[in-house]
C-alpha positions in Angstrom: 34.9 -14.6 8.5 34.1 -11.4 10.5 30.3 -12.2 10.5 31.0 -15.8 11.6 33.3 -14.6 14.4 30.8 -12.1 15.7 28.0 -14.7 15.6 30.2 -16.9 17.8 30.6 -14.0 20.3 34.2 -13.2 19.4 35.7 -9.7 19.2 37.5 -8.9 15.9 40.3 -6.4 15.2 41.2 -5.8 11.5 44.5 -4.0 11.0 45.1 -2.1 7.7 48.1 -0.2 6.5 46.4 2.7 4.7 43.4 5.0 5.3 42.0 3.9 1.9 42.0 0.3 3.1 40.3 1.2 6.4 37.6 3.0 4.4 37.2 0.0 2.0 36.8 -2.4 5.0 34.3 0.0 6.6 32.3 0.1 3.4 32.3 -3.7 3.1 31.3 -4.3 6.8 28.6 -1.6 6.4 27.2 -3.4 3.4 27.0 -6.7 5.4 25.3 -4.9 8.3 28.2 -5.5 10.7 28.4 -2.9 13.5 32.0 -1.7 13.8 34.2 1.2 14.8 37.4 2.4 13.2 40.6 3.9 14.6 42.1 6.1 11.8 43.4 9.6 12.1 41.6 10.7 8.9 38.3 9.0 9.7 37.3 10.3 13.2 33.6 10.0 12.3 33.9 6.2 12.4 35.0 5.9 16.0 32.9 3.5 18.1 35.0 1.9 20.8 31.9 0.0 22.0 31.6 -2.1 18.8 33.0 -5.7 19.0 34.5 -5.3 15.6 37.2 -2.7 15.1 39.1 -1.7 12.0 42.3 0.2 12.7 45.0 1.9 10.8 48.0 0.1 12.2 50.0 3.3 12.4 47.3 5.3 14.1 46.6 2.5 16.6 50.3 2.1 17.3 50.7 5.9 17.9 47.6 6.3 20.0 47.7 3.0 22.0 51.3 2.0 22.3 53.4 5.2 21.9 51.1 7.8 23.5 48.9 5.5 25.6 45.9 7.7 24.9 43.6 4.8 24.2 43.8 1.1 25.2 44.3 -1.5 22.5 40.9 -2.9 21.5 40.1 -6.2 22.9 40.2 -9.0 20.3 39.8 -12.7 20.0 40.6 -12.6 16.3 43.1 -10.3 14.7 43.1 -10.0 11.0 46.1 -8.2 9.4 45.7 -7.0 5.8 49.0 -6.7 3.9 50.5 -9.3 6.2 53.8 -9.3 4.4 54.4 -6.0 6.3 53.7 -7.6 9.7 57.3 -8.1 10.6 57.9 -4.3 11.0 58.6 -3.5 14.7 55.5 -1.3 15.1 53.3 -4.0 13.6 54.9 -6.7 15.7 54.3 -4.8 18.9 50.6 -4.7 18.2 50.3 -8.3 17.1 52.3 -9.5 20.1 49.8 -7.7 22.3 47.3 -10.4 21.4 49.1 -13.7 22.3 45.8 -15.6 22.9 44.0 -14.3 19.7 43.6 -16.2 16.5 45.8 -14.2 14.1 45.1 -14.3 10.4 47.1 -12.5 7.7 46.2 -11.7 4.2 48.4 -10.4 1.4 48.3 -10.1 -2.4 50.3 -12.5 -4.5 53.8 -11.3 -5.3 54.4 -10.4 -9.0 57.5 -9.3 -10.7 
């Protein structure tokens, strides 16, 4: 999906809830040769605001862009939210609602008891 979106000239923002997930997404995009940046407190070496694909720890992005206004929210035509069942939390909603024109796609694992 990310490769197809970038080939169509779209900007992509992938939101993840944990540093481990940001790292996994980074590794996957790197394996596919997709240039990207990452906004995650524990991964400062992955910052690249000029990339059209951004992976963000949702908590770090919320703190830096919404609460502290230290950085702007990345531009995005497509927003992909991992662990979408958590998207109704106020902090997550504030970010998602900042992209009213974007295609928003959520993924989550199946629920098991």
